[in-house]
N, C-alpha and C positions, 0 to 999 in steps of 0.2 A: 520405244522409239524415242530418239533424242529430240526430234522436231515436234513441238507442240504449239498450236496456235499459229499466229501470223509469222510469215517468213520475211525477215528483213531483206530488202532488195534496194539497189541503187537506182537512181533515175536512168542511168545509162543502160541498165539491164532491161528495164521495163519499156522505156521510150528511147531507144538508141538513135532515132532520127528526129527526136524532138516531140514536144507535146504542146498543144494549143488549147486555151480555154475557149469554150463556146457558151454563150449565154451568161446567165447570172449564177451566183452562188446562192444555193437554197438550203433551208433547214431540212434535215432528214427527220421525217415524222415517225413517231412510235405509235402505230395504229392501235395497239392495246391500250395505251394511256389515253389516246384520243377517244376511243369507244367508252372508256371508263369515265369520261367527262372531265378529265383533268384539264386545267387551264393551260399548263405548260406541258405540251405533248411532244417536245423535241426529243429525238433519240439521243442517248448518251453512250459513250464507249463503255463496254462492260468492264474493262480493266482500270481505267482512269476516272470514269465518271464525267469526262469532258464532253461538251456538246459536239454533235456531229453535223457537218455541213456537206452538201453534195455539190461537186464541181464536174460539169460535163467537159470532157477532154477529147480532142481529136488526136489520134496517134498518127504522126507523119510518116510512118513506115510505108513505103511504096509497095511492099509485098503483102500488106494487110488484106485479108480476105474480105469480100463484100459483106457489109453489115457488121464488121468487127473493128472498124477504124475509130468508132466513137465508144468511149468507155466513161464510167463515172468513178471519180476518186473521192472518197470521203475524207474530209479534213477535220481533225480534232482540234477544237479551239473554243475558248470561253466566249469570244465575240465573233461575229460574222467576218470571215476573211475577205479581204479585198483583192481581186485578181490584179495581176500586173497590167499596166497601161497598154493600149493598142500601139502598134508601130505604124508609122506612115505607110500607106499602100497595102497594108495587110488587114483582112477582115477578122482575123483571130489574134489572140494575145498569147505569145510564147510564155511558157511557164515551166518552172522547175519545182519539184516537190521534195521537201525534207522529210526524213524519217519514213520513207515509203516502204510499206509492207504489203504482202499478198497473202490472202487466206483462201485455200482451195475449198470448194464445195461442189456438190452435185446439183446441177440445174435440172429440176424435174418438170419445168414449165414448157417442155417441148415434147414432140412426138417421141423422140429418142433422148433419154436423159444423157447429159454430157458433163464433163468436168469444166467448171468455170472458176473464175478468180475474183475475189473481192479486194479492191485496192484501197488502202488507207494511208494517210500522211499526217504528219504533225505540223506542217506549215507549207506555204508556197511563196514563190518570189519570181521575179523576172530573171531570165538567164544572166549569169554573171554577178548576181547579188546573192547574199546569204539570206535564206528565209528565216524569219523569227517566229516564235510562238505568237499567235494572234494577240495583239494588244492594242487598245484604242489609240495609243500614241505612236504606233509604227505603221509602216506602209502596208503590212500584211493583215491588219485588223482594223475594225471600226466597231463602234457601239452598235448593238443589235436594236 
């Protein structure tokens, strides 16, 4: 099969009605490293070795089924990404993800296993801006 690993997708395919950051950007923890007593137990991307950060996102799709409007996008970045600023009158922050990919997996944590998707990106920015790799000197990154 020609498709192996993550499937590259554009923001418009995954979030055609827009996406909004909810909460803060958090480290993705590697529980095996944590249990082993390692001081730095943040998860890394298997292909690049880049640190992984979790961003909770609300999908603005009005057809989203109950319980499926909120997803987590993992962002690969050396430093903790900074989400776009809030807009006046909105409780959420609109966001666009660069390098968005989806990896299918079988979710067995339910009574009936189902196909699920893990979303990963290389950067994030406000709509209308180009996301950059997280860097302490740019809007999309800051020192951890």
